[in-house]
C-alpha positions as a printed Julia matrix, in Angstrom:
261×3 Matrix{Float64}:
   6.41  -70.28    2.34
   3.9   -68.7     4.72
   6.46  -66.08    5.77
   7.11  -65.25    2.07
   3.27  -64.79    1.35
   3.07  -62.57    4.57
   5.81  -60.48    3.42
   4.29  -60.12   -0.03
   0.99  -59.11    1.36
   2.65  -56.68    3.81
   4.51  -55.23    0.77
   1.28  -54.95   -1.41
  -0.53  -53.39    1.53
   2.1   -50.72    2.12
   2.05  -49.82   -1.54
  -1.74  -49.44   -1.52
  -1.54  -47.23    1.66
   1.06  -45.07    0.02
  -1.03  -44.76   -2.99
  -4.13  -43.77   -1.05
  -1.96  -41.13    0.76
  -0.83  -39.7    -2.53
  -4.44  -39.58   -3.81
  -5.63  -37.84   -0.65
  -2.83  -35.28   -0.83
  -3.54  -34.59   -4.54
  -7.37  -34.31   -3.84
  -6.73  -31.99   -0.82
  -8.32  -28.55   -1.55
  -6.18  -25.51   -1.48
  -6.43  -23.45    1.64
  -9.37  -20.99    1.46
  -7.42  -18.17    3.1
  -3.9   -17.01    2.8
  -2.07  -14.8     5.24
   1.02  -12.57    4.66
   2.98   -9.93    6.54
   5.52   -7.38    5.52
   7.94   -5.14    7.36
  10.41   -2.51    6.14
  12.74    0.3     6.8
  12.37    3.36    4.4
  14.62    6.45    4.27
  11.3     8.45    4.69
   7.5     8.09    4.42
   6.3     9.39    1.05
   2.64    9.21    0.14
   1.67   10.39   -3.4
   4.88   12.3    -3.63
   4.64   14.19   -0.26
   6.94   13.35    2.52
   5.11   12.9     5.9
   8.36   12.29    8.06
  10.06   15.54    7.31
  12.63   13.42    5.36
  13.32   11.25    8.43
  13.35    7.38    8.3
  10.17    5.31    8.67
   9.47    1.83    9.79
   6.51    0.29    8.07
   4.74   -2.94    8.15
   1.35   -4.67    7.84
  -0.79   -7.94    7.38
  -2.84   -9.08    4.57
  -5.67  -11.75    4.61
  -6.86  -12.99    1.19
  -9.71  -15.36    0.37
  -9.78  -17.59   -2.77
 -12.89  -15.95   -3.81
 -10.98  -12.71   -4.35
 -11.9   -10.83   -1.15
  -9.02   -9.43    0.86
  -8.64   -7.33    3.96
  -5.43   -5.67    5.44
  -3.88   -3.45    7.9
  -0.67   -1.35    7.61
   1.06    1.32    9.75
   4.0     3.75    9.67
   5.44    6.44   11.83
   4.78   10.08   10.78
   5.93   13.62   11.61
   3.8    15.42   14.0
   4.64   18.63   12.29
   3.53   17.3     8.93
   0.3    15.84   10.5
  -0.3    17.74   13.76
  -0.22   15.71   16.88
  -0.38   12.4    15.01
   1.51    9.56   16.66
   1.43    7.53   13.56
  -0.74    6.3    10.58
  -2.79    3.23   10.45
  -4.46    2.17    7.21
  -7.23   -0.37    7.12
  -8.05   -1.59    3.57
 -10.07   -4.23    1.69
 -11.8    -5.21   -1.3
 -12.4    -7.68   -4.14
 -10.06   -8.53   -6.87
 -10.29  -10.92   -9.89
  -8.58  -11.72  -13.03
 -10.19  -12.0   -16.46
  -7.72  -13.12  -19.15
  -4.69  -10.82  -18.76
  -6.69   -8.05  -16.87
  -7.18   -7.91  -13.26
  -9.69   -5.62  -11.74
  -9.81   -4.46   -8.05
 -12.6    -2.67   -6.24
 -11.51   -1.51   -2.72
 -11.68    0.98    0.25
  -8.92    2.47    2.24
  -9.55    4.01    5.76
  -6.65    6.35    6.9
  -6.53    6.7    10.67
  -4.14    9.11   12.45
  -4.12    8.51   16.18
  -4.2    11.79   18.09
  -3.98   13.57   14.64
  -5.87   16.83   14.83
  -5.32   19.93   12.96
  -3.95   22.61   15.29
  -6.45   25.16   16.59
  -9.49   22.92   15.4
 -11.25   19.8    16.17
 -10.71   18.41   12.62
  -9.08   15.04   12.23
  -7.04   13.88    9.38
  -8.89   10.44    9.18
 -10.13    9.94    5.52
 -12.01    7.25    3.74
 -11.38    6.45    0.13
 -13.12    4.07   -2.34
 -11.16    3.02   -5.38
 -11.22    0.98   -8.75
  -8.22   -0.33  -10.48
  -7.3    -2.12  -13.66
  -3.95   -4.08  -14.25
  -2.84   -5.47  -17.57
   0.56   -7.32  -17.3
   2.94   -4.64  -16.12
   0.62   -1.66  -16.45
  -1.92   -0.37  -13.87
  -4.28    2.63  -13.57
  -6.26    3.31  -10.39
  -8.86    5.93   -9.39
  -9.44    6.85   -5.71
 -12.31    9.01   -4.47
 -12.89   10.3    -0.95
 -16.23    9.89    0.76
 -15.18   12.11    3.56
 -13.24   15.38    3.66
  -9.74   15.14    2.34
  -7.4    14.97    5.37
  -9.55   17.43    7.3
  -9.66   20.07    4.73
 -12.9    22.2     5.06
 -14.21   25.49    6.37
 -13.56   24.72    9.95
  -9.79   23.95    9.36
  -9.07   26.56    6.67
 -11.93   29.21    7.19
 -12.35   30.06    3.51
 -16.02   29.65    3.18
 -15.78   27.03    0.41
 -17.38   24.03    2.16
 -15.81   20.67    2.6
 -13.51   18.73    0.41
 -15.53   15.38    0.2
 -15.31   14.02   -3.36
 -11.62   14.85   -3.79
  -9.92   12.29   -6.17
  -6.47   10.89   -7.13
  -5.89    9.15  -10.52
  -2.55    7.42  -11.31
  -0.77    5.36  -13.82
   1.93    2.75  -12.84
   4.42    0.59  -14.71
   6.26   -2.18  -13.12
   8.37   -4.13  -15.66
  10.61   -6.97  -15.02
  13.7    -6.13  -17.21
  15.79   -8.85  -15.58
  14.91  -11.77  -13.42
  14.15  -10.35  -10.0
  14.66   -6.78  -11.2
  11.78   -4.26  -11.84
  11.8    -0.83  -13.28
   9.13    1.38  -11.73
   7.46    4.42  -13.36
   4.45    6.28  -11.64
   2.54    9.44  -12.35
  -0.47   10.58  -10.3
  -2.73   13.64  -10.03
  -4.38   14.78   -6.77
  -7.4    17.0    -6.91
  -8.85   18.52   -3.72
 -12.41   19.5    -4.3
 -13.09   23.24   -3.61
  -9.49   23.74   -2.82
  -7.67   23.69   -6.24
  -4.57   25.43   -4.84
  -3.72   22.11   -3.04
  -3.95   20.17   -6.31
  -0.67   18.76   -7.55
   0.82   16.08   -9.88
   3.57   13.59   -8.61
   6.14   11.64  -10.46
   8.26    8.64   -9.46
  11.01    6.6   -11.17
  12.73    3.79   -9.53
  14.01    0.26   -9.47
  13.6    -2.9    -7.02
  15.53   -5.95   -6.66
  14.05   -9.2    -5.1
  16.03  -11.6    -3.03
  15.6   -14.96   -1.69
  13.51  -15.28    1.52
  10.99  -12.58    0.57
  13.57   -9.68    0.87
  13.36   -6.69   -1.46
  15.51   -3.55   -1.86
  14.7    -0.41   -3.91
  15.53    3.06   -4.66
  13.41    5.8    -6.35
  13.44    9.41   -7.27
  10.21   11.32   -6.5
   9.02   14.83   -7.17
   5.81   16.9    -7.39
   4.74   20.28   -8.59
   2.81   20.99   -5.29
   2.72   24.63   -4.33
   5.8    25.17   -2.17
   4.18   27.6     0.22
   1.33   25.32    0.83
   3.39   22.22    1.36
   6.31   23.58    3.34
   6.07   22.31    6.87
   8.17   23.65    9.98
   8.86   21.85   13.07
   8.96   23.13   16.75
  12.58   24.27   16.11
  11.73   26.26   12.99
  13.32   23.77   10.68
  11.2    23.97    7.51
  10.87   21.43    4.69
   9.17   21.56    1.4
   7.44   18.2     1.52
   6.69   18.1    -2.09
  10.25   18.94   -3.38
  12.57   16.48   -5.08
  13.56   13.57   -3.04
  15.16   10.04   -3.0
  13.5     7.08   -1.31
  15.53    3.95   -0.33
  13.97    0.89    1.2
  14.63   -2.59    2.51
  11.6    -4.88    3.35
  10.74   -8.41    3.81
   7.49  -10.18    2.99
   6.59  -13.36    4.98
């Protein structure tokens, strides 16, 4: 009899402990921070329609830290061509900001610091390093974004070009993006952007992009896109040390495989 009662009490106690554990698990707050990483192989590095690897492959990756309040911070890097960006051994981007969602609309206020180690325009002491501030709105699959430089735009000024027009601080880029999931895990992409370089309008251009991506299990993604610009061919043609020249704003295909962790 005593053994049966003891067994009953043990069973009840075990059930109570299990219930307490479930309650505690349900009440445990969500982590305040989340961290993710990404790495990918791209057929070339394209930024706003311009190729910065002379159409050669690029390895890219970064880390992102997000807080439940909406604050975020990240770092990202890629290889570049030292012909397109004189003497640069790569590009490192540091970015951050605040994002929040109201109904179906997400707004994002941020900054982006471009850093090009060793990057310096030939014959000058001007660096390519640039700081931009941005504001973006996203509604479902549509996004618009405005970026504004608070430094010279990639080193363009009197010292680097000698045209007597001053600096390029206040240059801007406005873009519209569509990312529509037309089938599960498949997205169609359309992008159009307009780059304005203050005081140096000849460097202005519009870029277009049309592509598709496919997401796979384990954080993998593959994609392909066709990209073009109307950038001035003479200004955006870059020649390497072997006199091989590339119109960096010309029509191009971009293929990639990447993974997010």
